[in-house]
C-alpha positions as CSV (number, residue, x, y, z in Angstrom):
1,M,10.6,15.4,13.8
2,R,11.6,18.9,15.3
3,R,15.6,17.6,14.9
4,V,14.4,16.1,11.2
5,P,12.5,18.4,9.8
6,R,10.4,17.4,6.6
7,A,11.3,20.8,4.7
8,R,15.0,19.5,4.8
9,F,14.0,16.4,2.9
10,T,11.4,18.2,0.3
11,P,12.1,18.1,-3.2
12,P,11.9,22.1,-4.9
13,V,8.8,21.0,-6.6
14,V,6.1,19.0,-5.1
15,W,2.5,18.5,-5.3
16,A,-0.3,19.0,-2.7
17,D,-4.2,18.5,-2.7
18,L,-5.3,22.1,-2.0
19,G,-8.7,21.4,-2.7
20,P,-11.1,20.2,-5.6
21,G,-9.4,19.6,-8.9
22,P,-5.9,18.0,-9.7
23,W,-3.0,18.1,-7.0
24,A,-1.6,21.7,-7.0
25,R,2.3,21.8,-8.4
26,V,4.1,24.3,-5.6
27,D,7.2,25.4,-6.4
28,R,9.9,26.7,-3.9
29,D,11.5,29.0,-6.7
30,T,8.7,30.8,-7.8
31,D,6.7,30.8,-4.3
32,P,8.7,30.0,-1.5
33,Q,6.1,30.8,1.3
34,E,3.6,28.7,-0.2
35,W,6.0,26.2,-0.5
36,E,6.9,26.2,3.4
37,R,3.5,26.3,4.4
38,V,2.8,23.1,2.7
39,V,5.5,21.5,3.6
40,A,4.6,21.9,7.0
41,L,1.0,20.8,6.7
42,D,0.1,17.4,7.8
43,Q,-1.1,15.9,4.4
44,P,1.3,13.6,1.6
45,L,2.8,15.3,-0.9
46,I,3.7,13.8,-4.4
47,T,7.0,14.5,-5.7
48,Q,7.3,12.2,-8.5
49,F,4.8,11.0,-11.2
50,Q,5.2,8.0,-13.8
51,D,8.6,7.1,-12.4
52,G,10.0,10.3,-13.3
53,A,8.8,10.4,-16.8
54,A,6.3,13.0,-16.3
55,E,6.3,16.5,-15.1
56,G,2.8,16.0,-13.1
57,G,-0.3,14.1,-14.1
58,G,-0.5,10.2,-14.6
59,L,0.0,7.7,-11.7
60,A,1.9,9.2,-8.7
61,T,5.3,7.2,-7.9
62,S,7.0,8.5,-5.1
63,S,5.5,11.0,-2.3
64,L,6.5,12.1,1.2
65,S,4.0,10.7,3.7
66,M,2.2,12.8,6.0
67,P,3.8,13.3,9.4
68,T,1.2,11.4,11.6
69,V,1.2,8.5,9.3
70,V,5.1,8.5,8.8
71,V,4.4,8.6,13.2
72,E,2.2,5.8,13.7
73,G,4.6,3.5,11.1
74,L,7.9,4.2,13.5
75,D,5.8,3.7,16.7
76,Q,4.8,0.2,15.6
77,L,8.3,-0.5,14.3
78,A,9.8,0.4,17.9
79,P,13.1,0.9,17.0
80,Y,15.9,0.8,19.9
81,D,19.3,2.5,20.3
82,H,21.3,-0.8,19.0
83,H,19.0,-2.0,16.3
84,R,20.2,-2.7,12.8
85,V,17.1,-1.1,10.4
86,L,16.3,-2.0,6.7
87,E,14.1,0.4,5.1
88,I,12.4,-0.4,1.5
89,G,11.7,2.5,-0.3
90,T,13.9,5.5,0.3
91,G,11.8,7.9,-1.5
92,S,13.2,11.5,-0.6
93,G,15.3,10.1,2.5
94,W,13.2,11.7,5.6
95,T,12.0,8.5,7.2
96,A,15.7,7.0,6.7
97,A,16.8,10.3,8.3
98,L,14.2,9.6,11.3
99,L,15.4,6.5,11.6
100,A,19.2,7.5,11.7
101,D,18.3,9.8,14.8
102,R,17.0,7.3,16.6
103,V,19.5,4.3,15.9
104,G,22.5,5.6,15.1
105,G,23.1,6.1,10.7
106,T,25.7,3.3,10.3
107,N,22.6,0.8,11.5
108,V,20.2,2.2,8.8
109,T,20.0,0.6,5.3
110,T,17.6,2.0,2.6
111,V,16.6,0.6,-0.7
112,E,15.6,2.4,-3.6
113,V,14.7,1.2,-6.8
114,D,14.8,4.0,-9.0
115,P,18.5,5.4,-9.0
116,A,17.8,9.5,-9.5
117,L,15.7,9.1,-6.1
118,G,18.1,7.5,-4.6
119,M,20.9,9.3,-5.5
120,R,19.3,12.8,-4.2
121,A,18.4,11.2,-1.2
122,A,21.6,10.1,-0.3
123,E,22.8,13.9,-1.2
124,R,20.1,14.9,1.2
125,L,21.5,12.4,4.0
126,K,25.1,13.3,3.5
127,A,24.2,17.4,4.0
128,S,22.2,16.7,7.0
129,G,25.2,14.8,8.3
130,C,23.7,11.2,8.3
131,E,25.6,7.9,7.6
132,A,22.7,5.8,6.4
133,R,23.5,3.5,3.7
134,V,21.5,4.3,0.3
135,V,21.4,1.1,-1.6
136,V,19.9,1.2,-5.6
137,G,17.7,-1.8,-6.3
138,D,15.0,-4.0,-6.7
139,G,13.4,-3.5,-2.5
140,A,11.4,-6.9,-2.9
141,G,15.1,-9.1,-2.4
142,G,15.7,-6.3,1.0
143,W,19.4,-6.4,1.2
144,P,21.2,-9.7,2.0
145,P,25.1,-8.4,2.8
146,G,23.9,-6.2,5.6
147,A,21.8,-9.0,7.2
148,P,20.4,-9.9,9.8
149,F,18.5,-6.9,10.6
150,D,16.5,-6.0,13.6
151,R,13.7,-3.9,12.1
152,V,12.2,-4.0,8.7
153,H,10.4,-0.6,7.9
154,V,8.6,-0.4,4.6
155,T,7.2,2.9,3.0
156,C,5.4,0.9,0.2
157,A,2.4,-1.6,-0.3
158,V,2.8,-5.0,-1.4
159,P,0.1,-7.8,-2.3
160,Q,2.3,-10.2,-0.6
161,V,5.2,-9.9,1.9
162,P,8.2,-11.0,0.4
163,Y,10.0,-13.9,2.0
164,A,13.1,-12.6,1.6
165,W,12.5,-9.5,4.1
166,I,11.6,-12.2,6.7
167,E,14.4,-14.4,6.2
168,Q,16.7,-11.3,6.9
169,T,15.4,-10.2,10.0
170,R,16.6,-12.6,13.2
171,P,14.3,-13.6,15.6
172,G,12.0,-11.5,17.4
173,G,12.5,-8.6,14.8
174,V,9.9,-6.9,13.9
175,I,8.8,-6.2,10.3
176,V,6.0,-2.9,9.4
177,V,4.3,-3.1,5.9
178,P,1.6,-1.6,4.2
179,Y,-0.4,-4.6,3.2
180,S,-2.4,-4.1,0.0
181,P,-3.6,-7.5,-2.0
182,G,-6.0,-4.8,-4.2
183,F,-9.1,-5.1,-3.5
184,G,-10.4,-1.8,-2.0
185,C,-7.6,-0.1,0.6
186,G,-4.7,-1.4,2.2
187,A,-3.9,-1.8,5.9
188,L,-0.8,-1.5,8.1
189,L,0.8,-4.5,9.3
190,R,3.4,-5.1,12.1
191,L,4.8,-8.7,11.8
192,D,7.0,-10.7,14.4
193,V,9.5,-12.8,12.9
194,L,9.6,-16.4,15.0
195,P,12.5,-18.7,15.5
196,D,11.1,-21.2,12.7
197,G,11.6,-18.7,10.1
198,T,7.5,-17.8,9.9
199,A,6.2,-13.9,10.6
200,T,2.8,-13.8,12.0
201,G,1.2,-10.5,13.7
202,R,-1.8,-8.3,13.9
203,F,-3.0,-5.4,11.3
204,V,-3.2,-2.5,13.2
205,G,-4.7,0.4,10.8
206,S,-5.6,1.4,7.5
207,A,-2.6,2.0,5.2
208,D,-3.0,3.6,1.7
209,Y,0.4,3.7,-0.1
210,M,2.4,3.3,-3.5
211,M,2.8,-0.2,-4.4
212,L,6.5,-1.4,-4.7
213,R,7.3,-1.2,-7.9
214,S,8.1,-4.7,-8.8
215,R,4.8,-5.8,-7.2
216,R,2.4,-3.2,-9.4
217,P,-0.8,-4.9,-10.6
218,A,-1.6,-4.9,-14.4
219,G,-2.0,-0.9,-15.3
220,G,-4.8,0.9,-17.3
221,Q,-8.6,1.2,-17.3
222,A,-11.4,-1.1,-16.3
223,H,-12.8,-1.1,-19.8
224,E,-9.3,-2.6,-21.0
225,W,-10.4,-5.5,-19.2
226,V,-13.6,-5.6,-20.6
227,D,-13.0,-4.9,-24.2
228,A,-10.3,-7.7,-24.1
229,A,-12.6,-10.1,-22.2
230,R,-15.8,-9.2,-23.1
231,R,-17.3,-12.7,-24.2
232,D,-20.2,-14.8,-22.8
233,V,-21.3,-12.1,-20.4
234,R,-23.8,-13.4,-17.5
235,T,-26.4,-10.8,-16.5
236,S,-28.1,-10.5,-12.8
237,R,-29.3,-8.2,-10.4
238,T,-28.3,-7.6,-6.6
239,R,-29.4,-6.1,-4.1
240,I,-26.2,-4.8,-2.1
241,D,-25.3,-1.7,-3.2
242,P,-21.8,-1.4,-4.7
243,R,-21.1,1.8,-2.8
244,A,-21.2,0.0,0.6
245,L,-17.9,-2.0,0.2
246,R,-16.2,1.5,-1.0
247,H,-17.4,3.2,2.6
248,E,-17.2,0.3,4.8
249,P,-13.9,-0.1,7.1
250,V,-10.6,-1.4,5.7
251,S,-11.5,-4.9,7.6
252,V,-13.8,-5.7,4.7
253,D,-11.2,-5.3,2.2
254,V,-8.9,-7.5,3.9
255,T,-11.8,-10.2,4.3
256,V,-12.5,-9.6,0.5
257,A,-8.8,-10.0,-0.5
258,A,-8.4,-13.3,1.4
259,L,-11.8,-14.8,0.3
260,V,-11.4,-13.5,-3.5
261,P,-7.8,-14.1,-4.7
262,G,-6.1,-12.4,-7.4
263,V,-8.4,-9.3,-7.8
264,L,-8.4,-5.8,-7.6
265,S,-11.4,-3.2,-7.4
266,R,-11.8,0.4,-9.3
267,Y,-14.8,2.4,-8.4
268,Y,-15.8,5.2,-11.4
269,E,-18.5,7.9,-10.2
270,A,-20.2,9.6,-12.5
271,E,-21.7,13.3,-11.9
272,D,-24.8,11.9,-12.3
273,G,-24.9,9.8,-9.1
274,T,-24.1,6.8,-10.7
275,T,-21.1,4.6,-9.9
276,T,-19.8,1.2,-11.0
277,L,-17.4,-1.2,-9.3
278,W,-15.5,-3.1,-11.1
279,V,-13.9,-6.4,-9.9
280,L,-10.7,-7.2,-12.0
281,D,-8.0,-10.1,-12.8
282,R,-5.2,-8.4,-10.9
283,D,-2.6,-9.2,-13.5
284,D,-4.5,-10.6,-16.7
285,H,-6.5,-8.2,-18.9
286,R,-8.1,-11.1,-20.6
287,G,-8.7,-12.6,-17.0
288,P,-12.7,-12.9,-15.3
289,W,-14.3,-9.5,-14.5
290,A,-17.6,-8.3,-12.7
291,S,-19.1,-4.8,-12.6
292,V,-22.0,-3.7,-10.6
293,D,-23.9,-0.8,-11.4
294,Y,-25.4,1.9,-8.9
295,E,-28.2,4.0,-9.9
296,P,-30.5,6.3,-7.9
297,D,-33.6,5.5,-6.6
298,R,-33.4,2.1,-7.3
299,S,-33.1,-1.0,-4.9
300,D,-31.3,-3.4,-6.9
301,F,-28.4,-2.9,-8.9
302,G,-27.1,-4.1,-12.6
303,V,-24.3,-6.8,-12.6
304,E,-22.3,-7.9,-15.3
305,Q,-19.7,-10.6,-15.3
306,A,-17.7,-12.7,-17.3
307,G,-14.7,-15.6,-18.1
308,T,-13.9,-18.3,-15.7
309,R,-15.1,-16.6,-12.3
310,S,-18.1,-15.2,-11.4
311,L,-16.3,-12.3,-9.1
312,W,-19.5,-10.4,-8.3
313,D,-20.6,-13.6,-6.6
314,E,-17.6,-14.4,-4.5
315,V,-17.3,-10.4,-3.6
316,E,-20.7,-10.7,-2.3
317,A,-20.4,-14.2,-0.7
318,A,-17.4,-12.6,1.4
319,Y,-19.1,-9.4,2.0
320,V,-21.8,-11.3,3.8
321,R,-19.8,-13.3,5.7
322,W,-17.9,-10.3,6.9
323,L,-21.4,-9.1,8.3
324,A,-22.3,-12.3,9.7
325,W,-19.2,-11.7,11.7
326,G,-20.4,-8.8,12.7
327,R,-18.0,-6.1,11.0
328,P,-15.2,-6.9,13.0
329,D,-12.4,-4.5,13.7
330,I,-8.9,-4.5,11.8
331,T,-7.0,-5.1,14.7
332,R,-8.7,-8.4,15.1
333,F,-7.1,-9.8,11.5
334,G,-3.6,-10.9,11.1
335,L,-1.4,-12.5,9.0
336,T,1.4,-15.4,9.0
337,V,3.6,-15.9,6.4
338,T,6.0,-18.7,6.0
339,P,8.3,-19.8,2.8
340,D,5.0,-20.7,0.9
341,T,2.1,-19.4,2.2
342,H,0.2,-16.3,3.4
343,A,-2.7,-16.8,5.9
344,V,-5.4,-14.3,7.0
345,W,-6.9,-15.2,10.1
346,L,-9.3,-13.8,12.7
347,D,-8.6,-13.3,16.1
348,D,-6.3,-16.0,16.4
349,P,-3.9,-17.5,14.0
350,G,-5.6,-20.9,13.9
351,N,-8.5,-19.6,12.8
352,V,-7.5,-19.3,9.1
353,I,-10.4,-17.5,7.0
354,G,-9.6,-18.0,3.8
355,P,-6.1,-18.4,0.9
356,P,-3.8,-15.8,-0.2
357,P,-4.1,-13.4,-2.8
358,G,-2.6,-14.5,-6.1
359,P,1.2,-14.2,-6.7
């Protein structure tokens, strides 16, 4: 990183988490010292909101990852001098430059869905003397003209691993990808590609990344699901504190996502201490939903559910199952991908724990 400093690939305007409240806008032209200080911090920096349609605020859609997270991902990738590397999600171009410093620029192809981001990244790479190829397109399809690759480095999260990435990786190759099926936080996954066209590997830690644009879930607030599907609401109570699922290790999120396919979670916390956990159909505002309300000084909590599935009942059962396994660490879990299936397993690929997340 000393040879490829982050500042060289940081836009003149970024947003940083500098304390309570919204992320702070930091402009190199108006406060160059503060900009340099912020860029040197070990924290993520947002570089784009709303796919470039907004100047701050709304959905963050591009960022510079915190340096320690970048190092972890590249360590898991373990590229060698001769390796051909495909990167999904160019962003600012910084990680492509780091890869090029390791394997040579002509061995790196990086794919960016946003034409404006791709153009600026290509300019930064060229200015730094890097010969990495920047391709504009949907990274879910990889880059067939450059295949086969020895390594695939993914800088955005996916609910499922696109099989195109496996097809374009030679046997013995490695894919490192943030896996985020929708419930809770995501996890970093390291896959080995096998000669039979499958890929398998373990989760190596947590990973909170922006979603690949073509794989984003339905947007909007939880009440939009409820307003669209408020019919036949079933009420009950639970003794499980909904806040527990938010604060447990990421392995519980992987477990719930495997056992309760096709859902996402949202948490809302009010100033009075009340908290609501929503469980929603990932892609359909008119699909099933559930909510659990935490209230201070209560020993049980109100549940509402609607639709064809009782989503809280499913989540609660998955959570209890994870507890019964002894709260296993994320590194005990893995994923096997074939052309047709994703299978989450515990300890061994033969010990599959549940179905894949929905497509």
